[in-house]
C-alpha positions as CSV (number, residue, x, y, z in Angstrom):
1,M,-16.6,-19.9,-8.5
2,T,-19.3,-19.8,-6.4
3,R,-21.5,-22.7,-5.5
4,G,-24.7,-23.9,-4.3
5,L,-25.6,-27.4,-2.2
6,V,-28.5,-29.0,-1.4
7,Y,-28.4,-32.3,1.1
8,Y,-30.6,-34.2,3.4
9,S,-29.8,-36.3,6.0
10,K,-31.7,-38.8,8.0
11,K,-31.6,-38.2,11.7
12,K,-30.5,-40.9,14.0
13,R,-32.4,-39.7,17.2
14,E,-34.3,-36.3,17.8
15,L,-32.1,-33.3,19.1
16,P,-33.6,-31.2,21.9
17,D,-34.5,-27.9,21.5
18,D,-30.9,-26.6,23.3
19,E,-28.3,-29.1,21.0
20,L,-30.6,-27.3,18.0
21,Q,-29.6,-24.2,19.2
22,E,-26.0,-25.2,19.7
23,L,-25.6,-26.9,16.3
24,V,-26.8,-23.7,14.4
25,E,-25.0,-21.6,16.7
26,F,-21.5,-23.4,16.0
27,A,-22.4,-23.8,12.1
28,S,-22.5,-20.4,11.8
29,H,-19.3,-19.8,13.4
30,R,-17.7,-22.3,11.3
31,N,-19.9,-21.2,8.1
32,Q,-18.5,-17.1,9.4
33,S,-14.2,-18.6,9.1
34,L,-15.1,-20.6,5.3
35,N,-17.4,-17.9,3.9
36,V,-20.3,-19.7,3.5
37,S,-23.8,-19.2,3.6
38,G,-27.2,-21.4,3.9
39,F,-29.8,-22.4,5.9
40,L,-31.0,-25.5,7.9
41,T,-34.8,-26.6,8.3
42,L,-35.7,-30.2,9.1
43,N,-39.1,-32.6,9.4
44,K,-39.9,-35.7,11.6
45,K,-37.2,-38.1,9.8
46,Y,-35.2,-35.4,7.9
47,Y,-32.5,-32.6,8.0
48,V,-32.4,-30.1,5.5
49,Q,-29.7,-28.0,4.9
50,Y,-28.7,-25.3,1.4
51,L,-25.1,-24.1,1.5
52,E,-23.4,-21.8,-0.6
53,G,-19.6,-21.1,-0.9
54,S,-16.9,-21.6,-2.3
55,N,-16.3,-25.5,-3.9
56,T,-13.1,-25.4,-1.8
57,S,-15.5,-24.5,1.0
58,L,-18.0,-26.6,0.1
59,E,-15.8,-30.1,0.4
60,S,-14.2,-29.2,3.6
61,L,-17.7,-28.6,5.3
62,M,-19.7,-31.6,3.9
63,D,-16.7,-33.6,4.5
64,S,-17.0,-33.1,8.1
65,I,-21.1,-32.7,7.8
66,R,-20.8,-36.4,6.6
67,R,-19.0,-37.9,9.8
68,D,-21.2,-36.5,11.9
69,K,-23.1,-38.8,13.7
70,R,-25.9,-37.4,14.8
71,H,-27.5,-38.5,10.8
72,E,-26.8,-40.0,8.0
73,V,-26.6,-37.8,4.5
74,V,-28.9,-39.6,1.9
75,N,-28.5,-37.3,-1.0
76,E,-27.0,-34.3,-2.3
77,V,-27.3,-32.0,-5.4
78,T,-24.5,-29.0,-5.9
79,Y,-24.4,-26.9,-8.9
80,E,-22.7,-23.0,-9.6
81,I,-24.9,-20.1,-8.8
82,E,-24.3,-17.3,-9.8
83,Q,-24.8,-14.8,-6.2
84,K,-24.7,-15.9,-3.0
85,L,-28.8,-16.0,-2.0
86,C,-28.2,-16.2,1.4
87,S,-25.5,-13.9,1.9
88,Q,-26.3,-12.3,5.7
89,W,-27.4,-15.7,7.1
90,T,-24.4,-17.7,8.4
91,M,-26.5,-20.1,9.3
92,R,-29.8,-19.6,9.6
93,Y,-32.5,-21.8,11.1
94,L,-36.0,-22.2,9.3
95,S,-38.5,-23.6,11.7
96,D,-42.0,-24.3,11.4
97,A,-42.6,-20.8,12.4
98,N,-40.7,-19.4,9.6
99,L,-42.0,-21.9,7.4
100,G,-45.8,-22.0,8.1
101,N,-47.7,-24.2,5.7
102,I,-44.6,-24.9,3.5
103,Q,-43.3,-28.6,3.8
104,F,-40.2,-27.1,2.3
105,P,-38.1,-30.2,3.1
106,D,-40.7,-32.6,2.0
107,L,-39.9,-30.7,-1.3
108,M,-35.9,-30.2,-1.4
109,I,-36.4,-34.4,-0.4
110,N,-38.8,-35.2,-3.2
111,L,-36.9,-33.4,-5.9
112,L,-33.4,-34.8,-4.9
113,N,-34.7,-38.2,-4.7
114,L,-35.4,-37.3,-8.3
115,E,-32.3,-36.4,-9.2
116,K,-31.1,-39.6,-7.4
117,S,-33.1,-42.0,-9.3
118,K,-32.0,-40.5,-12.4
119,A,-35.8,-40.4,-13.3
120,F,-36.4,-36.8,-14.8
121,D,-32.7,-34.4,-17.1
122,T,-30.1,-33.7,-13.7
123,I,-29.8,-30.4,-15.0
124,E,-33.5,-29.4,-14.6
125,I,-33.7,-30.7,-11.5
126,H,-31.4,-28.5,-10.4
127,R,-32.5,-25.6,-11.9
128,L,-35.8,-26.5,-9.8
129,V,-33.9,-26.3,-6.7
130,Q,-31.6,-23.5,-7.3
131,R,-35.2,-21.8,-8.6
132,L,-36.7,-22.9,-5.5
133,V,-34.4,-21.7,-2.7
134,K,-34.0,-18.5,-4.8
135,N,-37.9,-17.8,-4.2
136,W,-38.3,-18.8,-0.7
137,A,-34.9,-17.1,0.2
138,K,-35.8,-14.0,-0.9
139,T,-39.1,-14.4,1.0
140,W,-37.9,-15.5,4.1
141,Q,-35.5,-12.5,4.4
142,L,-38.6,-10.1,3.9
143,G,-39.6,-8.8,7.4
144,Q,-37.6,-12.6,8.8
145,N,-35.1,-12.0,11.7
146,E,-32.4,-14.7,12.6
147,V,-33.4,-16.8,14.8
């Protein structure tokens, strides 16, 4: 069964560009060995990451991510997906230049907080998250090279 997972985490410190690049390269190699794909983006306070793979691979990866001292995972949502949306990206970093005016990190954080608060139907929140990721993954793939 293939799963999609979105989480956001609070930064404990700002990473310089070279450290961020090293993190993306490390994640890309690790994800490739686990057959996991996805992307990472951020805003001033938070990281937002979307991952897709087997339940076992995602659990193993999230155990490692939760132990990372550079951030603290605040919320995560996992759901079943029919097919991978980002299979060609073992780890893609989506910078502000990639996103343009789209406030993707803020939007995903707000959706995940709605899910956490139980103010809305969890299944509907999962569908919204999945739809957003699916639509934006298609958009980013058009004419975009890996960063």
